[in-house]
PLY file of the C-alpha trace (Angstrom):
ply
format ascii 1.0
element vertex 225
property float x
property float y
property float z
element edge 224
property int vertex1
property int vertex2
end_header
73.26 -50.95 306.78
69.70 -52.21 305.90
68.99 -48.66 304.54
72.10 -48.82 302.27
71.18 -52.23 300.94
67.49 -50.80 300.31
69.02 -47.74 298.52
71.14 -49.95 296.24
68.26 -52.39 295.40
66.05 -49.34 294.69
68.77 -47.91 292.33
69.01 -51.15 290.48
65.31 -51.42 290.12
65.20 -47.88 288.81
67.95 -48.64 286.22
66.34 -51.82 285.23
62.91 -49.82 284.69
64.85 -47.17 282.62
66.42 -49.91 280.46
63.27 -51.63 280.05
61.28 -48.51 279.13
63.86 -47.75 276.61
64.64 -51.19 275.11
61.59 -53.29 276.18
59.47 -52.96 272.90
62.65 -54.06 270.90
63.42 -57.05 273.17
59.69 -58.06 273.30
59.63 -57.93 269.24
62.89 -59.79 268.90
61.52 -62.56 271.29
58.29 -62.51 269.39
60.21 -63.01 265.85
62.43 -65.75 267.47
59.50 -67.67 268.80
57.58 -67.21 265.26
60.47 -68.29 263.64
60.96 -71.48 265.60
57.41 -72.23 265.30
57.49 -71.81 261.63
60.59 -74.16 261.42
58.97 -76.65 263.28
55.86 -76.42 261.29
57.71 -76.58 258.04
59.69 -79.70 259.20
56.10 -81.27 260.34
54.91 -80.40 256.83
57.68 -81.82 254.91
57.59 -84.98 257.03
53.85 -85.32 256.30
54.24 -84.56 252.61
56.91 -87.26 252.33
54.72 -89.91 254.17
52.01 -89.27 251.99
54.15 -89.18 248.90
55.62 -92.57 250.05
52.36 -94.03 250.27
51.49 -93.11 246.58
54.95 -94.29 245.39
54.25 -97.71 246.90
51.05 -97.93 245.00
52.98 -96.90 241.63
55.77 -99.42 242.59
53.08 -102.29 242.76
51.47 -101.15 239.59
54.81 -101.16 237.98
55.84 -104.69 239.22
52.29 -105.86 237.80
53.25 -104.31 234.45
50.23 -102.10 234.38
51.60 -99.17 232.43
48.18 -97.35 232.30
47.76 -97.45 236.02
51.33 -96.40 236.51
50.90 -93.29 234.28
47.63 -92.28 236.42
49.48 -92.64 239.64
52.56 -90.89 238.56
50.16 -88.03 237.43
48.79 -87.75 240.78
52.10 -88.02 242.51
53.63 -85.15 240.44
50.59 -83.09 240.76
50.16 -83.34 244.66
53.97 -83.91 245.72
56.05 -82.45 243.02
58.85 -81.31 245.21
59.59 -84.76 246.95
62.09 -87.32 246.26
59.35 -89.96 245.57
58.11 -87.78 242.65
61.38 -87.97 240.79
61.94 -91.56 241.59
58.27 -92.20 240.59
59.00 -90.53 237.24
61.85 -92.89 236.46
59.99 -95.82 237.54
56.92 -94.76 235.45
59.12 -93.97 232.41
60.79 -97.53 232.43
57.49 -99.30 232.77
55.91 -97.16 230.02
58.87 -97.91 227.69
58.73 -101.61 228.45
55.03 -101.70 227.51
55.45 -99.84 224.33
54.43 -96.41 225.48
57.49 -94.58 224.15
55.73 -91.06 224.15
54.33 -91.47 227.58
58.07 -92.62 228.82
59.56 -89.55 227.18
56.98 -87.19 228.84
57.68 -88.73 232.34
61.39 -88.36 231.74
61.00 -84.71 230.52
59.09 -83.92 233.68
61.71 -85.34 236.06
64.60 -83.64 233.91
62.77 -80.31 234.47
61.42 -80.54 237.96
63.53 -83.06 240.06
64.86 -81.38 243.14
68.33 -83.15 242.90
70.82 -82.47 240.14
71.71 -86.03 240.11
68.10 -87.35 239.20
67.67 -84.64 236.63
70.85 -85.91 234.93
69.98 -89.52 235.03
66.54 -88.50 233.55
68.34 -86.66 230.83
70.68 -89.55 229.92
67.58 -91.82 229.48
65.51 -89.24 227.67
68.48 -88.77 225.15
68.57 -92.30 224.53
64.83 -92.56 223.77
65.03 -89.51 221.63
67.78 -91.10 219.71
65.88 -94.23 219.04
63.35 -92.30 217.18
66.16 -90.33 215.33
65.65 -87.21 217.12
69.45 -86.69 217.33
69.61 -82.94 217.57
67.12 -82.99 220.49
68.93 -85.78 222.11
72.26 -83.95 221.85
70.47 -80.86 223.39
69.27 -83.00 226.04
72.79 -84.22 226.95
74.05 -80.59 226.84
71.97 -79.76 229.83
73.38 -82.67 231.96
76.09 -80.91 233.68
76.27 -82.67 237.06
79.77 -83.41 238.29
80.61 -87.24 238.36
78.43 -87.96 235.35
80.72 -86.82 232.64
81.73 -90.21 231.50
78.23 -91.34 231.10
77.18 -88.17 229.36
80.07 -88.48 226.98
79.43 -92.16 226.28
75.88 -91.24 225.38
77.07 -88.48 223.07
79.39 -90.99 221.56
76.37 -93.34 220.78
74.18 -90.59 219.35
76.96 -89.15 217.04
77.63 -92.77 215.89
74.12 -93.15 215.10
74.50 -89.91 212.89
77.17 -91.44 211.15
79.72 -88.81 212.63
82.45 -91.57 213.42
85.28 -89.05 214.24
83.24 -86.97 216.56
81.84 -90.23 218.35
85.43 -91.53 218.66
86.39 -88.18 220.35
83.27 -88.54 222.68
84.00 -92.07 223.63
87.84 -90.91 224.42
86.53 -88.17 226.61
84.22 -90.91 228.30
87.23 -93.31 228.92
89.26 -90.53 230.31
86.37 -89.36 232.72
85.60 -92.91 233.86
87.47 -94.44 236.92
89.79 -97.11 236.08
87.99 -99.66 238.57
84.50 -98.82 237.02
83.44 -101.90 235.00
81.54 -99.72 232.50
84.78 -98.48 231.28
85.32 -101.79 229.39
82.41 -101.23 227.39
83.58 -97.80 226.40
86.87 -99.39 225.53
85.11 -102.02 223.33
83.32 -99.13 221.36
86.59 -97.30 221.05
88.31 -100.51 219.67
85.55 -101.06 217.27
86.25 -97.59 215.79
89.92 -98.25 215.56
90.87 -96.22 218.50
91.68 -98.68 221.31
93.26 -96.98 224.40
96.46 -98.95 224.32
96.97 -98.00 220.55
96.26 -94.35 221.23
98.45 -94.24 224.22
101.41 -95.90 222.10
100.68 -93.55 219.29
101.08 -90.48 221.66
104.19 -92.03 223.00
105.76 -92.41 219.60
104.75 -88.78 218.70
106.36 -87.34 221.78
109.79 -89.07 221.28
0 1
1 2
2 3
3 4
4 5
5 6
6 7
7 8
8 9
9 10
10 11
11 12
12 13
13 14
14 15
15 16
16 17
17 18
18 19
19 20
20 21
21 22
22 23
23 24
24 25
25 26
26 27
27 28
28 29
29 30
30 31
31 32
32 33
33 34
34 35
35 36
36 37
37 38
38 39
39 40
40 41
41 42
42 43
43 44
44 45
45 46
46 47
47 48
48 49
49 50
50 51
51 52
52 53
53 54
54 55
55 56
56 57
57 58
58 59
59 60
60 61
61 62
62 63
63 64
64 65
65 66
66 67
67 68
68 69
69 70
70 71
71 72
72 73
73 74
74 75
75 76
76 77
77 78
78 79
79 80
80 81
81 82
82 83
83 84
84 85
85 86
86 87
87 88
88 89
89 90
90 91
91 92
92 93
93 94
94 95
95 96
96 97
97 98
98 99
99 100
100 101
101 102
102 103
103 104
104 105
105 106
106 107
107 108
108 109
109 110
110 111
111 112
112 113
113 114
114 115
115 116
116 117
117 118
118 119
119 120
120 121
121 122
122 123
123 124
124 125
125 126
126 127
127 128
128 129
129 130
130 131
131 132
132 133
133 134
134 135
135 136
136 137
137 138
138 139
139 140
140 141
141 142
142 143
143 144
144 145
145 146
146 147
147 148
148 149
149 150
150 151
151 152
152 153
153 154
154 155
155 156
156 157
157 158
158 159
159 160
160 161
161 162
162 163
163 164
164 165
165 166
166 167
167 168
168 169
169 170
170 171
171 172
172 173
173 174
174 175
175 176
176 177
177 178
178 179
179 180
180 181
181 182
182 183
183 184
184 185
185 186
186 187
187 188
188 189
189 190
190 191
191 192
192 193
193 194
194 195
195 196
196 197
197 198
198 199
199 200
200 201
201 202
202 203
203 204
204 205
205 206
206 207
207 208
208 209
209 210
210 211
211 212
212 213
213 214
214 215
215 216
216 217
217 218
218 219
219 220
220 221
221 222
222 223
223 224
């Protein structure tokens, strides 16, 4: 009986050896690749956390400078932030904060440059759209209407249609294109949720152009009869 068991064990060992001789290298390489991938993933996660922590410290410094109204220092800190940590959320948030401080302190060109960077480099679509909305407003203030409309044309993030069309209406109205502005406001009004307070401002703009939503609805109802 013992001899039979020994023979079975030997056969199993021989089969295992044969399998390992045939597949051992492949299994070893697979394990190496899996372990390397796992180590790489852990390393990348650590790197991301480290970058975010360092970027957060720089952003805190920028925030303090912004609250102090020191636009020059804000610009320098943002330059450091976008150079060293361009792919972090803190860099894109820093760009928006820097632009606001720079604009408030009369540095319109610097503000436009900060917003242009965020619009081109922000990781999140939403942040790029916010930057483009603000940039278009600044471009419109210096009568760069065509540039402002091009900036808005690139703002395609879902959920921002109402705000984009409203800003487009402002720019078209500044150009004296009343009919086109009215159409843009109407598109903004339709895209904006009924419970959003900002919709009232759009309604006021439409009313000022003789296109109050109630009047438009009544005209459409009468035409359909």
